[in-house]
C-alpha positions as CSV (number, residue, x, y, z in Angstrom):
1,M,0.0,0.0,0.0
2,K,1.3,3.4,-0.9
3,S,2.2,6.1,1.6
4,L,0.4,9.2,0.7
5,K,1.8,12.6,1.4
6,Y,-0.7,15.3,2.5
7,T,-0.4,18.9,1.1
8,V,-2.6,21.9,1.8
9,A,-3.2,24.3,-1.2
10,V,-5.2,27.4,-1.0
11,L,-4.9,29.5,-4.2
12,G,-1.6,31.1,-3.5
13,L,-2.5,32.5,-0.2
14,A,0.8,32.6,1.6
15,A,-0.7,32.9,5.0
16,L,-3.3,30.4,5.8
17,S,-3.3,30.6,9.5
18,L,-6.6,29.8,11.0
19,T,-7.7,30.6,14.5
20,S,-7.4,28.1,17.3
21,C,-11.1,27.8,17.1
22,S,-10.8,25.2,14.4
23,D,-9.1,22.9,16.8
24,F,-12.4,22.4,18.7
25,L,-14.5,22.0,15.6
26,D,-12.2,19.8,13.5
27,E,-10.9,16.5,14.6
28,M,-7.9,15.8,12.4
29,P,-6.4,12.4,11.6
30,D,-3.8,11.0,14.1
31,N,-1.2,11.2,11.3
32,R,-1.4,14.2,9.0
33,T,1.7,13.3,7.0
34,T,0.5,9.9,5.7
35,L,-2.9,8.8,4.5
36,D,-2.4,5.1,4.0
37,T,-5.7,3.6,5.2
38,P,-9.4,4.2,4.4
39,E,-10.0,5.2,8.0
40,K,-7.5,8.0,7.7
41,V,-9.1,9.2,4.5
42,A,-12.5,9.2,6.3
43,N,-11.0,11.1,9.2
44,L,-9.6,13.7,6.9
45,L,-13.1,14.4,5.5
46,V,-14.2,15.8,8.8
47,S,-12.1,18.8,7.7
48,A,-14.0,19.0,4.4
49,Y,-16.7,21.0,6.2
50,P,-15.7,24.7,6.6
51,T,-16.0,26.2,10.0
52,T,-16.8,29.7,8.8
53,S,-20.5,30.8,8.6
54,Y,-21.8,33.2,5.9
55,R,-25.0,33.9,7.9
56,I,-24.2,37.3,9.4
57,T,-22.6,38.6,6.2
58,N,-25.5,37.5,4.0
59,E,-28.3,38.6,6.4
60,Y,-26.8,42.0,6.7
61,M,-26.2,42.4,3.0
62,S,-29.8,41.3,2.2
63,D,-33.1,43.1,2.7
64,N,-33.3,41.3,6.1
65,S,-31.7,44.2,7.9
66,D,-32.2,48.0,8.5
67,S,-30.0,50.5,10.3
68,Y,-31.0,51.8,13.7
69,G,-28.5,54.7,13.5
70,M,-24.8,55.1,13.4
71,S,-25.0,56.4,17.0
72,N,-26.2,53.0,18.0
73,P,-23.4,51.4,20.1
74,Y,-24.1,47.8,19.2
75,G,-22.0,47.4,16.1
76,D,-18.5,47.5,14.7
77,R,-16.6,48.3,11.5
78,F,-17.2,44.9,10.1
79,C,-21.0,45.1,10.2
80,D,-20.8,48.8,9.1
81,Q,-18.9,47.7,5.9
82,V,-21.0,44.6,5.2
83,W,-24.3,46.4,5.7
84,A,-23.2,49.2,3.4
85,W,-22.1,46.8,0.7
86,Q,-18.5,48.0,1.0
87,D,-15.4,46.1,0.4
88,V,-14.7,44.5,3.8
89,T,-11.3,45.2,5.3
90,E,-11.9,43.3,8.5
91,A,-10.5,39.7,8.9
92,D,-12.4,38.3,11.9
93,N,-14.2,34.9,11.9
94,E,-17.3,36.4,10.1
95,S,-15.4,38.1,7.4
96,P,-15.3,37.2,3.6
97,E,-11.5,36.8,4.0
98,M,-12.0,34.0,6.5
99,L,-14.8,32.4,4.5
100,W,-12.5,32.4,1.4
101,K,-9.6,30.8,3.3
102,N,-11.7,28.2,5.2
103,Y,-13.7,27.2,2.2
104,Y,-10.6,26.7,0.0
105,L,-8.9,24.9,2.8
106,A,-11.9,22.5,2.9
107,I,-11.6,22.1,-0.9
108,A,-7.9,21.2,-0.4
109,N,-8.9,18.5,2.1
110,C,-11.4,17.2,-0.4
111,N,-8.9,17.0,-3.2
112,Q,-6.3,15.2,-0.9
113,A,-9.0,12.7,0.1
114,L,-9.9,12.0,-3.6
115,Q,-6.2,11.7,-4.6
116,S,-5.7,9.3,-1.7
117,I,-8.6,7.1,-2.7
118,D,-7.1,6.9,-6.2
119,E,-3.7,5.9,-4.9
120,L,-5.2,3.4,-2.6
121,G,-6.6,1.6,-5.7
122,G,-9.8,3.5,-6.2
123,A,-13.2,3.5,-4.7
124,T,-13.5,-0.3,-4.7
125,T,-15.2,-0.8,-1.4
126,T,-18.5,0.5,0.0
127,E,-16.5,2.6,2.5
128,L,-14.3,4.2,-0.1
129,R,-17.2,4.8,-2.4
130,Q,-19.0,6.7,0.4
131,D,-15.8,8.6,1.1
132,K,-15.5,9.6,-2.5
133,A,-19.1,10.8,-2.7
134,E,-18.6,12.8,0.5
135,A,-15.4,14.4,-0.9
136,L,-17.0,15.3,-4.2
137,L,-20.1,16.7,-2.5
138,C,-18.1,18.8,0.0
139,R,-15.9,20.1,-2.9
140,A,-19.0,21.0,-4.9
141,F,-20.7,22.6,-2.0
142,A,-17.7,24.7,-1.0
143,H,-17.4,26.0,-4.6
144,F,-21.1,26.6,-4.7
145,V,-20.9,28.9,-1.7
146,L,-17.8,30.7,-3.0
147,V,-19.3,31.4,-6.4
148,N,-22.6,32.6,-4.9
149,E,-20.7,34.9,-2.5
150,F,-17.9,36.3,-4.6
151,S,-19.6,36.4,-8.0
152,L,-22.9,37.6,-9.5
153,G,-25.9,35.2,-9.4
154,Y,-25.9,32.6,-12.2
155,S,-28.0,33.3,-15.3
156,E,-27.6,33.2,-19.1
157,S,-26.6,36.9,-19.0
158,T,-24.0,36.4,-16.3
159,K,-22.6,33.0,-17.0
160,D,-19.5,34.5,-18.8
161,S,-18.8,36.9,-15.9
162,L,-16.1,36.4,-13.3
163,G,-16.6,33.3,-11.2
164,V,-14.1,31.8,-8.7
165,P,-11.2,29.4,-9.2
166,Y,-12.4,25.8,-9.3
167,V,-9.7,23.7,-7.7
168,D,-10.0,20.0,-8.4
169,K,-6.5,18.7,-7.6
170,V,-3.8,18.7,-5.0
171,V,-1.4,21.5,-5.7
172,P,1.5,23.3,-4.0
173,I,0.6,26.2,-1.8
174,T,2.4,28.6,-4.2
175,E,0.3,27.7,-7.2
176,H,-2.0,30.4,-8.5
177,F,-5.4,29.7,-10.1
178,D,-7.3,32.1,-12.4
179,R,-10.9,32.8,-11.9
180,M,-13.2,30.7,-14.1
181,K,-16.4,32.0,-15.6
182,I,-19.5,31.6,-13.5
183,G,-20.9,29.1,-16.1
184,E,-17.7,27.0,-15.9
185,V,-17.9,26.9,-12.1
186,Y,-21.5,25.7,-12.3
187,A,-20.6,23.0,-14.9
188,N,-17.8,21.7,-12.6
189,I,-20.2,21.7,-9.6
190,E,-22.7,19.7,-11.6
191,K,-20.0,17.2,-12.7
192,D,-19.1,16.6,-9.0
193,I,-22.7,16.2,-7.9
194,E,-23.6,13.8,-10.7
195,E,-20.6,11.6,-10.0
196,A,-21.4,11.6,-6.2
197,L,-25.1,10.9,-6.2
198,P,-25.0,7.3,-7.3
199,I,-22.5,6.3,-4.6
200,V,-23.5,8.5,-1.7
201,G,-24.1,6.6,1.6
202,D,-25.5,6.9,5.1
203,N,-23.1,4.7,7.0
204,Y,-21.9,7.4,9.5
205,S,-21.9,7.4,13.3
206,V,-23.7,10.8,13.1
207,P,-25.1,11.0,9.6
208,K,-26.6,14.5,10.0
209,Y,-23.0,15.9,10.2
210,H,-22.1,14.4,6.9
211,F,-23.4,14.5,3.3
212,N,-25.8,11.7,3.7
213,T,-28.2,10.7,0.9
214,K,-31.0,13.1,1.7
215,A,-28.6,16.0,2.3
216,A,-26.9,15.2,-1.0
217,Y,-30.2,15.4,-2.9
218,A,-31.3,18.5,-1.0
219,F,-28.0,20.2,-2.1
220,A,-28.7,19.0,-5.7
221,T,-32.2,20.5,-5.5
222,R,-30.8,23.9,-4.5
223,F,-28.1,23.7,-7.0
224,Y,-30.3,22.8,-10.0
225,L,-32.8,25.5,-8.9
226,F,-30.0,28.1,-9.1
227,Y,-28.7,26.5,-12.3
228,E,-32.2,27.0,-13.8
229,K,-32.7,23.3,-14.5
230,W,-36.2,23.2,-13.1
231,D,-37.0,19.5,-13.9
232,K,-33.8,18.3,-12.3
233,A,-34.6,20.4,-9.2
234,V,-38.0,18.7,-8.9
235,E,-36.5,15.3,-9.5
236,C,-33.9,15.7,-6.7
237,A,-36.5,17.2,-4.3
238,N,-38.7,14.2,-4.8
239,R,-35.9,11.9,-3.6
240,V,-35.7,13.9,-0.4
241,L,-39.4,14.4,0.3
242,G,-40.9,11.1,-0.8
243,G,-44.6,10.5,-1.2
244,N,-45.6,12.2,2.1
245,P,-43.7,15.5,2.4
246,S,-45.7,16.6,5.5
247,A,-44.2,13.8,7.5
248,E,-40.7,15.0,6.7
249,L,-41.1,18.7,7.6
250,R,-40.2,20.4,10.8
251,D,-42.8,19.9,13.5
252,W,-43.4,23.5,14.2
253,A,-46.2,22.6,16.6
254,A,-43.7,20.9,18.9
255,M,-42.1,24.3,19.5
256,T,-45.2,25.4,21.4
257,K,-44.5,22.7,24.0
258,L,-41.0,23.9,24.8
259,T,-40.0,26.3,27.6
260,R,-40.1,29.8,26.2
261,D,-36.3,30.1,26.3
262,P,-33.8,30.9,23.5
263,D,-31.5,28.0,24.5
264,A,-34.4,25.5,24.6
265,Y,-35.6,26.7,21.2
266,S,-32.3,26.8,19.5
267,Q,-31.1,23.4,20.8
268,H,-34.3,21.8,19.6
269,W,-33.9,23.5,16.2
270,I,-30.6,21.9,15.5
271,S,-31.4,18.5,16.8
272,A,-29.9,15.7,14.7
273,D,-32.9,13.6,15.7
274,L,-35.3,15.7,13.6
275,N,-36.3,14.4,10.2
276,C,-36.3,17.9,8.8
277,N,-32.6,18.6,9.6
278,L,-30.6,17.0,6.8
279,L,-27.1,18.4,7.2
280,L,-25.7,20.2,10.3
281,S,-22.4,22.0,10.5
282,T,-20.4,23.6,13.3
283,A,-19.0,27.1,12.8
284,V,-16.9,29.6,14.8
285,S,-19.3,32.5,14.7
286,Q,-21.2,35.2,16.6
287,D,-24.4,34.0,14.9
288,G,-26.0,33.1,18.2
289,Y,-25.5,36.6,19.5
290,A,-26.5,38.4,16.3
291,F,-29.7,36.4,15.9
292,G,-30.5,35.9,19.5
293,P,-32.0,38.0,22.4
294,Y,-28.8,40.1,22.8
295,S,-27.9,43.7,22.0
296,Y,-24.7,42.6,20.2
297,Y,-24.7,43.4,16.5
298,K,-28.0,45.1,16.7
299,R,-27.0,48.4,15.0
300,Y,-28.3,46.6,12.0
301,S,-31.2,44.4,12.6
302,H,-34.3,42.5,11.2
303,G,-36.5,44.9,13.2
304,T,-40.2,45.2,13.8
305,Y,-40.7,47.4,10.8
306,L,-39.4,44.7,8.5
307,G,-41.2,42.0,10.3
308,N,-44.6,43.8,10.3
309,N,-44.4,45.0,6.7
310,E,-42.3,42.5,4.6
311,D,-42.2,39.0,6.1
312,I,-42.6,37.2,9.4
313,S,-45.5,39.2,10.9
314,A,-46.8,40.8,7.7
315,E,-50.1,40.2,6.1
316,Q,-49.6,37.5,3.4
317,V,-52.0,35.4,1.4
318,W,-52.3,33.1,4.4
319,G,-52.9,35.9,6.9
320,T,-50.4,37.0,9.5
321,S,-48.1,35.2,12.0
322,S,-51.0,35.0,14.5
323,S,-51.6,31.4,13.4
324,F,-47.9,30.4,13.4
325,Y,-46.9,27.8,16.0
326,F,-43.5,29.4,16.4
327,K,-44.0,33.1,16.7
328,P,-41.2,35.6,16.2
329,E,-39.7,37.2,19.3
330,V,-40.2,41.0,19.3
331,Y,-38.1,43.5,21.2
332,N,-38.2,47.3,20.8
333,K,-36.4,49.3,23.4
334,S,-33.7,52.0,23.3
335,N,-31.0,51.1,20.7
336,V,-32.3,47.5,20.3
337,N,-35.1,46.5,18.0
338,Y,-35.6,43.1,16.6
339,C,-38.2,40.7,15.2
340,Q,-36.7,37.3,14.9
341,Y,-36.8,33.6,15.6
342,W,-34.8,32.0,18.4
343,K,-33.3,29.2,16.3
344,T,-29.5,29.9,16.3
345,P,-27.6,28.5,19.3
346,K,-25.2,30.6,21.2
347,M,-22.3,28.4,22.4
348,W,-19.0,29.2,24.0
349,E,-15.8,27.2,24.2
350,Y,-13.4,28.1,27.0
351,T,-9.8,27.9,26.1
352,D,-9.0,29.1,29.6
353,P,-11.9,28.5,32.1
354,V,-10.0,30.3,34.9
355,A,-9.4,33.4,32.8
356,Q,-12.9,33.0,31.2
357,V,-11.3,33.3,27.8
358,G,-12.6,31.5,24.7
359,Y,-14.5,31.9,21.5
360,P,-18.1,31.6,20.3
361,H,-19.4,28.9,18.0
362,T,-22.7,27.7,16.7
363,V,-24.4,24.9,14.7
364,D,-25.9,25.7,11.3
365,V,-28.7,23.8,9.6
366,L,-27.2,23.8,6.1
367,F,-30.1,21.8,4.5
368,S,-33.6,21.1,5.6
369,T,-36.7,19.5,4.2
370,D,-38.6,22.7,4.6
371,E,-36.3,24.6,2.3
372,T,-36.3,21.6,-0.1
373,L,-40.1,21.6,-0.3
374,L,-40.1,25.4,-1.1
375,N,-37.3,25.0,-3.6
376,R,-39.5,22.4,-5.4
377,A,-42.5,24.8,-5.2
378,E,-40.3,27.5,-6.9
379,A,-39.2,25.0,-9.6
380,Y,-42.9,24.1,-10.2
381,V,-43.7,27.7,-10.7
382,M,-41.0,28.1,-13.3
383,L,-42.4,25.0,-15.0
384,K,-45.9,26.7,-14.8
385,Q,-47.2,23.8,-12.8
386,Y,-49.0,26.1,-10.5
387,D,-51.3,23.7,-8.8
388,K,-48.4,21.5,-7.7
389,A,-46.6,24.6,-6.4
390,A,-49.7,25.7,-4.5
391,A,-50.0,22.2,-3.0
392,D,-46.4,22.4,-1.7
393,L,-47.1,25.9,-0.3
394,T,-50.2,24.5,1.4
395,T,-48.2,21.6,2.9
396,W,-45.6,24.1,4.3
397,L,-48.4,26.4,5.6
398,H,-50.0,23.5,7.5
399,S,-46.7,22.5,9.1
400,I,-45.8,26.0,10.3
401,S,-49.2,27.2,11.4
402,S,-52.7,26.1,12.6
403,S,-54.2,27.6,9.4
404,K,-56.5,25.2,7.5
405,M,-56.3,27.3,4.3
406,T,-55.7,25.7,1.0
407,I,-53.5,27.9,-1.1
408,T,-54.5,28.2,-4.7
409,P,-53.0,30.0,-7.7
410,E,-56.2,32.1,-7.9
411,A,-55.9,33.2,-4.2
412,V,-52.2,34.0,-4.6
413,Q,-52.8,36.1,-7.7
414,K,-55.7,38.0,-6.2
415,F,-53.8,38.8,-3.0
416,Y,-50.5,40.0,-4.4
417,N,-52.2,42.1,-7.1
418,S,-54.0,43.9,-4.2
419,V,-50.6,44.9,-2.8
420,G,-48.2,47.6,-4.0
421,Y,-44.5,47.0,-4.5
422,C,-41.7,47.9,-2.1
423,Y,-40.1,51.3,-2.4
424,D,-42.7,52.7,-4.9
425,D,-43.4,55.6,-2.6
426,A,-42.1,59.1,-3.3
427,N,-39.1,58.6,-1.1
428,H,-38.4,55.0,-2.2
429,M,-38.2,53.7,1.4
430,L,-41.5,52.1,2.4
431,S,-42.0,48.3,2.6
432,T,-44.6,45.8,1.4
433,V,-44.5,42.1,1.0
434,K,-43.8,42.4,-2.7
435,K,-40.6,43.5,-4.6
436,H,-40.0,44.0,-8.3
437,L,-38.3,40.9,-9.7
438,H,-35.6,41.2,-12.4
439,P,-34.2,37.7,-12.8
440,G,-31.7,36.8,-15.5
441,F,-34.2,34.2,-16.7
442,A,-37.6,34.9,-18.3
443,I,-40.7,35.2,-16.2
444,D,-44.2,36.4,-17.1
445,A,-45.3,40.0,-16.6
446,E,-46.0,41.6,-13.2
447,G,-49.4,40.6,-12.0
448,S,-49.4,37.3,-13.9
449,V,-50.0,34.0,-12.2
450,Q,-46.4,33.1,-12.5
451,E,-45.1,36.4,-11.1
452,T,-47.5,36.4,-8.1
453,M,-46.8,32.7,-7.4
454,L,-43.1,33.6,-7.3
455,Q,-43.8,36.4,-4.9
456,C,-45.6,33.9,-2.6
457,V,-42.8,31.3,-2.8
458,L,-40.1,33.8,-2.2
459,N,-41.9,35.2,0.9
460,A,-42.4,31.7,2.3
461,K,-38.7,30.9,1.7
462,R,-37.7,34.2,3.4
463,I,-39.7,33.2,6.5
464,A,-38.6,29.6,6.6
465,T,-34.9,30.4,6.2
466,M,-34.8,33.6,8.3
467,H,-31.3,34.1,9.7
468,D,-29.8,31.3,7.5
469,G,-28.2,33.6,5.0
470,L,-30.1,32.3,2.0
471,R,-32.2,35.4,1.4
472,W,-29.2,37.2,0.0
473,W,-28.8,34.6,-2.7
474,D,-32.5,35.0,-3.7
475,V,-32.0,38.8,-3.8
476,K,-29.2,38.2,-6.3
477,R,-30.9,35.5,-8.3
478,Y,-34.1,37.6,-8.8
479,G,-32.3,40.9,-9.3
480,M,-34.3,42.6,-6.5
481,E,-33.4,46.2,-5.9
482,I,-33.0,46.7,-2.2
483,V,-32.2,49.8,-0.1
484,R,-30.1,50.9,2.8
485,R,-32.2,53.0,5.1
486,E,-32.3,54.2,8.7
487,I,-35.3,53.5,11.0
488,G,-36.2,56.4,13.2
489,Q,-37.4,56.7,16.8
490,N,-41.0,56.3,15.5
491,G,-40.2,52.9,14.1
492,T,-40.5,53.8,10.4
493,P,-37.9,54.6,7.7
494,V,-36.6,58.2,8.0
495,R,-33.5,58.3,5.7
496,L,-32.5,56.7,2.5
497,L,-28.8,55.9,2.4
498,D,-28.2,53.8,-0.7
499,V,-29.8,51.6,-3.3
500,L,-28.5,48.3,-4.7
501,K,-29.6,48.4,-8.3
502,V,-30.3,45.4,-10.5
503,K,-26.9,45.3,-12.2
504,D,-24.9,46.7,-9.3
505,P,-21.5,44.9,-9.2
506,R,-21.6,45.1,-5.4
507,R,-23.8,42.0,-5.5
508,A,-20.6,40.1,-5.8
509,I,-18.6,40.4,-2.6
510,Q,-15.1,41.7,-3.2
511,I,-12.2,39.1,-3.4
512,P,-10.2,39.3,-0.1
513,Q,-7.2,41.6,-0.3
514,Q,-4.7,38.9,0.4
515,S,-5.8,36.9,-2.6
516,R,-5.9,40.0,-4.8
517,D,-2.3,40.7,-3.8
518,A,-1.5,37.1,-4.9
519,G,-2.9,37.8,-8.3
520,T,-6.6,37.0,-8.2
521,T,-8.6,39.3,-10.3
522,P,-10.8,41.6,-8.2
523,N,-14.5,42.2,-8.7
524,P,-15.3,45.4,-10.6
525,R,-16.9,48.3,-8.8
526,L,-19.1,51.2,-10.0
527,S,-17.5,54.4,-10.9
528,E,-20.5,56.5,-11.7
529,P,-21.7,59.1,-9.1
530,D,-25.0,58.3,-7.3
531,G,-26.2,61.9,-7.6
532,S,-24.9,63.0,-4.2
533,G,-21.4,63.6,-5.5
534,K,-20.2,60.3,-4.1
535,M,-19.3,57.2,-5.9
536,I,-22.0,54.6,-5.3
537,S,-19.4,52.1,-4.2
538,D,-18.0,54.5,-1.7
539,V,-21.2,55.5,0.1
540,N,-20.5,55.2,3.8
541,P,-23.3,55.7,6.4
542,N,-20.7,57.2,8.7
543,K,-20.1,60.1,6.3
544,I,-23.7,60.9,5.3
545,A,-25.0,64.1,6.7
546,K,-27.6,63.8,9.3
């Protein structure tokens, strides 16, 4: 049997020092210099799951956050930059720089595992076939996150735009990779997924922390939805949901039986015993603070104005959140305003219990049956199979609430045509439950069955995945114009700060400085003034006159 040497490669980044936080989250092989057994390969794949969360970045960049004033003490420069769609200079655990590093490190681990399997004679056993599938899926997922963060959303009009490097081999740390086109990245992701799906397995001690079969098909569902292959998205979703989707969804009613406590709710939410949770992942992150009952990171927040007018508590075709089993928590006091779910655990690992020193971490639900169901509903809408989409929406509604309503395309069209669009007021600041859609793919006109059904599905997804960071990707995919505004003391918008236009290049997060210094092409930025004498890309809420 060959002795296999292990090499880490991360796109020419000379410094790939990760925080000690990763020691807690990643259990590395006993021998990192040789991978000469299937067991060591399997152990290496524990490190194929990145320990950086994109939740805070994505939630703050999306329309799930408003500003509660630059005088608000509960913020920092990182959240100021992210919220204002600026190029981030900070390098903490939440930053795009750390996400880039950790995701490419995970890819390097995947590539080493795949090479090791080949040098061990190939995936000739059940164990090695499962390992190969896991490595391929982790590699595909990491690239999927990277291309959706650091590039524009995929479409026919953007597929030739700058993507990210797709690394599929073990290389020296000094090797540089050019950015591929978005379409090329997606084609490589599809290749990895298609190779993995026939051999994916469930033989893990804790399957929910690995790419098990259902998690793999849930990922494929999301991928094919983004890739605009609607039939494939439906096909993969069917593999996850089976013939009785309602039995696979989150038991929202069970939340009513829990102690009204953030820890009780969040620990239940991430339970590996729940059918709805398909893939869980640990992360070094302040998510639990940002999306919990704390003042931390609340300078920018999903506040009561958003909740009451756009999503969680707003009037929708099904009514309001009054029938929801798991109602949002609402807090509105001096400098702190939020309307959110208690579903993100706040954990702490002490490196020195005596000195009370350590770091925060959390557990993310990366894939769930609820999201998969709503992804299928969206694919059905794009296939113009509206009754099937409405049936999926009804199934989701009955799981999340006590409502007995049957959602129909007719009811959806009637309701959303009775509502105006966001930001259509004179000051372009006020919210409704409907935004103008400008996707890169063709949809029917505003007010049509298809457009109103998409409004309904996107709203349901926004609620179901609140605080998961997925809304930002939908904003990008559908070319939604969103605003940066300040909420005043009266709880309503008082100042417009910026607008993210349909073709604004800031929809692609800037490549980290360290990688740009190594030769990676940066993302373009606007050079046209926004009318205020400032460059749109340079708008800074700290510098805007009161």
